[in-house]
DOPALO-413130 format. One record per atom (N, C-alpha, C): residue number from 1; atom name; x, y, z; chain. Coordinates in steps of 0.001 Angstrom, whole numbers. Each point is the difference from the previous one (the first is absolute). Example, Ala and Ser with C-alpha at 12.3 -4.5 7.8 and 13.67 -1.06 7.14 Angstrom:
% residues 2
- n_atom_c1_c2_c3_chain
- 1_N_13190_-5690_7800_A
- 1_CA_-890_1190_0_A
- 1_C_900_1200_0_A
- 2_N_-350_1050_-720_A
- 2_CA_820_1190_60_A
- 2_C_-770_1090_730_A
END
This chain:
% residues 104
- n_atom_c1_c2_c3_chain
- 1_N_32425_-14517_12429_A
- 1_CA_-1413_-114_-956_A
- 1_C_-118_-3_-846_A
- 2_N_-846_-507_-575_A
- 2_CA_24_-542_-1771_A
- 2_C_-1608_486_18_A
- 3_N_60_531_-1695_A
- 3_CA_-982_569_-656_A
- 3_C_-797_-1564_-285_A
- 4_N_-1921_543_-108_A
- 4_CA_-538_-906_-109_A
- 4_C_400_-483_-1255_A
- 5_N_254_976_-758_A
- 5_CA_59_-233_-1897_A
- 5_C_1662_-617_-382_A
- 6_N_1238_-163_1333_A
- 6_CA_797_-870_-443_A
- 6_C_-203_-1636_555_A
- 7_N_-900_111_591_A
- 7_CA_-689_-1186_549_A
- 7_C_-389_-944_-1075_A
- 8_N_-1062_967_-957_A
- 8_CA_-515_-767_-943_A
- 8_C_611_-229_-1046_A
- 9_N_1119_688_-260_A
- 9_CA_1277_129_-1230_A
- 9_C_563_-1513_677_A
- 10_N_615_-356_1404_A
- 10_CA_510_-1426_121_A
- 10_C_-890_-561_-161_A
- 11_N_-1168_-194_483_A
- 11_CA_-1132_-1293_-498_A
- 11_C_-117_48_-1597_A
- 12_N_-183_640_-401_A
- 12_CA_-233_-111_-1794_A
- 12_C_1254_-24_-741_A
- 13_N_1627_129_650_A
- 13_CA_1256_-621_-513_A
- 13_C_-276_-1813_367_A
- 14_N_-221_-154_1384_A
- 14_CA_299_-1013_-46_A
- 14_C_-858_-975_-454_A
- 15_N_-1493_268_27_A
- 15_CA_-1109_-971_-953_A
- 15_C_460_196_-1940_A
- 16_N_640_825_43_A
- 16_CA_610_280_-1621_A
- 16_C_891_-1413_109_A
- 17_N_995_51_855_A
- 17_CA_1027_-939_-156_A
- 17_C_-640_-1570_609_A
- 18_N_-1142_72_7_A
- 18_CA_-337_-1483_782_A
- 18_C_497_-289_1208_A
- 19_N_11_945_847_A
- 19_CA_885_-735_1192_A
- 19_C_-965_-1181_830_A
- 20_N_463_-672_655_A
- 20_CA_-627_-1099_596_A
- 20_C_-294_495_1106_A
- 21_N_-577_-825_1169_A
- 21_CA_-423_35_1156_A
- 21_C_582_465_1073_A
- 22_N_1162_-342_141_A
- 22_CA_1351_125_715_A
- 22_C_909_1191_-351_A
- 23_N_-218_760_-847_A
- 23_CA_643_1239_-691_A
- 23_C_-1081_1180_685_A
- 24_N_-1421_-291_-446_A
- 24_CA_-664_602_373_A
- 24_C_-186_279_1503_A
- 25_N_34_-1238_610_A
- 25_CA_-356_-10_1736_A
- 25_C_1134_761_212_A
- 26_N_1526_206_-109_A
- 26_CA_831_1112_-12_A
- 26_C_-107_925_7_A
- 27_N_-369_396_-1403_A
- 27_CA_-408_1544_-298_A
- 27_C_-1117_558_772_A
- 28_N_-872_-773_184_A
- 28_CA_-1232_226_1440_A
- 28_C_629_208_1184_A
- 29_N_1426_-816_33_A
- 29_CA_503_22_1813_A
- 29_C_664_1439_21_A
- 30_N_771_365_-1051_A
- 30_CA_906_1298_117_A
- 30_C_-881_770_-151_A
- 31_N_-1478_537_-814_A
- 31_CA_-199_1086_-195_A
- 31_C_-911_176_1300_A
- 32_N_-209_-916_1103_A
- 32_CA_-469_-74_1434_A
- 32_C_795_1142_726_A
- 33_N_1565_61_-379_A
- 33_CA_1094_562_622_A
- 33_C_-630_1521_76_A
- 34_N_-588_560_-974_A
- 34_CA_-338_1402_-360_A
- 34_C_-1372_358_399_A
- 35_N_-118_1645_327_A
- 35_CA_-1508_476_-421_A
- 35_C_-308_382_-1067_A
- 36_N_-1208_-118_-448_A
- 36_CA_-534_-124_-1391_A
- 36_C_-277_1803_78_A
- 37_N_140_819_-1086_A
- 37_CA_-594_848_-22_A
- 37_C_-1063_-159_-584_A
- 38_N_-1499_328_165_A
- 38_CA_-1330_-221_-769_A
- 38_C_-49_1621_-948_A
- 39_N_-1118_-734_-606_A
- 39_CA_99_1576_-594_A
- 39_C_-1254_378_807_A
- 40_N_78_1313_-360_A
- 40_CA_-1321_780_784_A
- 40_C_1_1671_-844_A
- 41_N_-621_733_690_A
- 41_CA_-232_1258_-806_A
- 41_C_1270_985_-427_A
- 42_N_1231_-73_1135_A
- 42_CA_1269_915_-29_A
- 42_C_560_-797_-1273_A
- 43_N_-44_-1642_114_A
- 43_CA_580_-237_-1344_A
- 43_C_-856_326_-1359_A
- 44_N_-632_37_203_A
- 44_CA_-911_-330_-1218_A
- 44_C_445_2059_-675_A
- 45_N_-155_640_1061_A
- 45_CA_192_1235_-252_A
- 45_C_1798_267_-977_A
- 46_N_865_-649_870_A
- 46_CA_1367_85_214_A
- 46_C_354_-279_-1768_A
- 47_N_-1025_-1553_-287_A
- 47_CA_148_-549_-1508_A
- 47_C_-616_840_-810_A
- 48_N_-864_736_182_A
- 48_CA_-743_771_-1208_A
- 48_C_1018_1558_-510_A
- 49_N_894_354_1290_A
- 49_CA_743_648_-26_A
- 49_C_1344_-232_-869_A
- 50_N_378_-921_683_A
- 50_CA_1170_-791_-753_A
- 50_C_-257_-236_-1471_A
- 51_N_-1130_-372_-489_A
- 51_CA_-305_-518_-1309_A
- 51_C_105_1044_-904_A
- 52_N_-997_1432_967_A
- 52_CA_50_971_-689_A
- 52_C_1183_814_-383_A
- 53_N_648_297_629_A
- 53_CA_1622_379_174_A
- 53_C_944_-997_-1011_A
- 54_N_-585_-559_-58_A
- 54_CA_1187_-1017_-619_A
- 54_C_-357_18_-1912_A
- 55_N_-1059_4_221_A
- 55_CA_-628_372_-1454_A
- 55_C_299_1477_-489_A
- 56_N_245_1065_636_A
- 56_CA_7_1456_-438_A
- 56_C_1758_-223_-87_A
- 57_N_458_-603_793_A
- 57_CA_1481_-79_-523_A
- 57_C_429_-1205_-1357_A
- 58_N_-1231_-138_-228_A
- 58_CA_732_-793_-1594_A
- 58_C_521_-1608_836_A
- 59_N_-286_-364_996_A
- 59_CA_626_-1088_327_A
- 59_C_-864_-762_847_A
- 60_N_-716_-597_-797_A
- 60_CA_-1526_-738_652_A
- 60_C_316_-1290_1021_A
- 61_N_-588_-193_927_A
- 61_CA_724_-859_795_A
- 61_C_-1304_-1164_106_A
- 62_N_433_-1454_327_A
- 62_CA_-1016_-684_-37_A
- 62_C_-634_-589_1073_A
- 63_N_-771_-325_87_A
- 63_CA_-1412_185_1142_A
- 63_C_573_-705_1479_A
- 64_N_519_-1508_-606_A
- 64_CA_649_-525_925_A
- 64_C_1081_996_1002_A
- 65_N_1194_479_-1051_A
- 65_CA_989_720_1183_A
- 65_C_-636_1755_262_A
- 66_N_-1258_201_-632_A
- 66_CA_-533_1409_1097_A
- 66_C_-453_-665_812_A
- 67_N_-898_-1041_241_A
- 67_CA_-511_-605_1133_A
- 67_C_663_-141_1190_A
- 68_N_1584_-570_-457_A
- 68_CA_889_-11_881_A
- 68_C_599_885_797_A
- 69_N_245_1146_-1128_A
- 69_CA_723_1294_694_A
- 69_C_-1588_1007_785_A
- 70_N_-992_-288_-298_A
- 70_CA_-856_1067_660_A
- 70_C_39_-1188_1530_A
- 71_N_-116_-969_72_A
- 71_CA_500_-761_1150_A
- 71_C_714_1077_960_A
- 72_N_1319_-16_-354_A
- 72_CA_1160_217_504_A
- 72_C_-428_1962_364_A
- 73_N_-683_841_-1396_A
- 73_CA_66_1266_418_A
- 73_C_-1301_550_821_A
- 74_N_-1071_-1178_113_A
- 74_CA_-791_317_645_A
- 74_C_423_-252_1816_A
- 75_N_1015_-854_566_A
- 75_CA_521_-113_878_A
- 75_C_1136_1127_584_A
- 76_N_82_316_-1474_A
- 76_CA_1562_730_479_A
- 76_C_1081_-773_638_A
- 77_N_504_-957_-811_A
- 77_CA_508_-1052_325_A
- 77_C_942_-322_-1517_A
- 78_N_1411_-157_-4_A
- 78_CA_887_-139_-784_A
- 78_C_-548_-1436_-839_A
- 79_N_615_-368_-1291_A
- 79_CA_-406_-1157_-574_A
- 79_C_1052_-688_-267_A
- 80_N_307_-1165_7_A
- 80_CA_1194_-881_-280_A
- 80_C_-185_-709_-1194_A
- 81_N_785_556_-982_A
- 81_CA_-214_-1324_-1521_A
- 81_C_1628_-230_-617_A
- 82_N_-357_-518_-702_A
- 82_CA_953_-587_-1219_A
- 82_C_-88_531_-1219_A
- 83_N_-1591_510_420_A
- 83_CA_114_967_-1666_A
- 83_C_-644_1452_164_A
- 84_N_1280_549_272_A
- 84_CA_172_1569_469_A
- 84_C_-553_964_-1134_A
- 85_N_199_-565_-1165_A
- 85_CA_-591_461_-962_A
- 85_C_-1243_-153_-583_A
- 86_N_-503_-792_893_A
- 86_CA_-1841_92_-568_A
- 86_C_-377_730_1184_A
- 87_N_652_865_948_A
- 87_CA_-751_911_1214_A
- 87_C_711_1397_-481_A
- 88_N_655_319_-747_A
- 88_CA_1253_1166_-64_A
- 88_C_-1180_1223_-449_A
- 89_N_-153_1001_731_A
- 89_CA_-422_1422_-70_A
- 89_C_-1399_-87_649_A
- 90_N_-253_-1215_670_A
- 90_CA_-1563_196_758_A
- 90_C_274_1189_1440_A
- 91_N_-610_660_-234_A
- 91_CA_201_1240_927_A
- 91_C_-621_-442_1645_A
- 92_N_918_200_939_A
- 92_CA_-341_-403_1328_A
- 92_C_752_-1213_326_A
- 93_N_325_-603_-1002_A
- 93_CA_389_-1569_336_A
- 93_C_1416_-91_-68_A
- 94_N_423_-611_1235_A
- 94_CA_1398_-210_212_A
- 94_C_286_-1628_-400_A
- 95_N_816_91_-743_A
- 95_CA_487_-1544_-876_A
- 95_C_1499_-392_621_A
- 96_N_-28_-1047_758_A
- 96_CA_1003_-874_617_A
- 96_C_279_-1083_-1223_A
- 97_N_946_-343_-348_A
- 97_CA_448_-1206_-1031_A
- 97_C_1428_237_-340_A
- 98_N_372_-1542_260_A
- 98_CA_1371_-485_-282_A
- 98_C_923_384_-1359_A
- 99_N_-1271_447_-1014_A
- 99_CA_208_19_-1322_A
- 99_C_454_1448_-388_A
- 100_N_1309_354_-737_A
- 100_CA_517_1258_-216_A
- 100_C_-1329_821_-479_A
- 101_N_29_1360_117_A
- 101_CA_-595_609_-565_A
- 101_C_296_106_-1391_A
- 102_N_-1061_616_-865_A
- 102_CA_504_247_-1427_A
- 102_C_736_1130_-204_A
- 103_N_960_-306_-516_A
- 103_CA_1141_1128_-744_A
- 103_C_1242_-609_1379_A
- 104_N_251_-989_669_A
- 104_CA_686_-212_948_A
- 104_C_757_-561_-386_A
END
């Protein structure tokens, strides 16, 4: 599964780098291999809680990262990322990453 926000970020990056038709078609083909987690009320509520908690901890989170995390939290599934530090400290989120944890 992949978050709707991740899909949006992938297309944004592709447009920013001016990918041609062939590379865009490749991205589209690759994304068809995954179910996309859409936004819904549970995702919105998880997003609000994640943002509120992050702000209270003094570590605000980007909207995109909070939406990605909210998709995983709302489905109670782990989040696979190479940016572990973006998701540190989110309650109810199990992060899987090949990247070492801070302090390791």
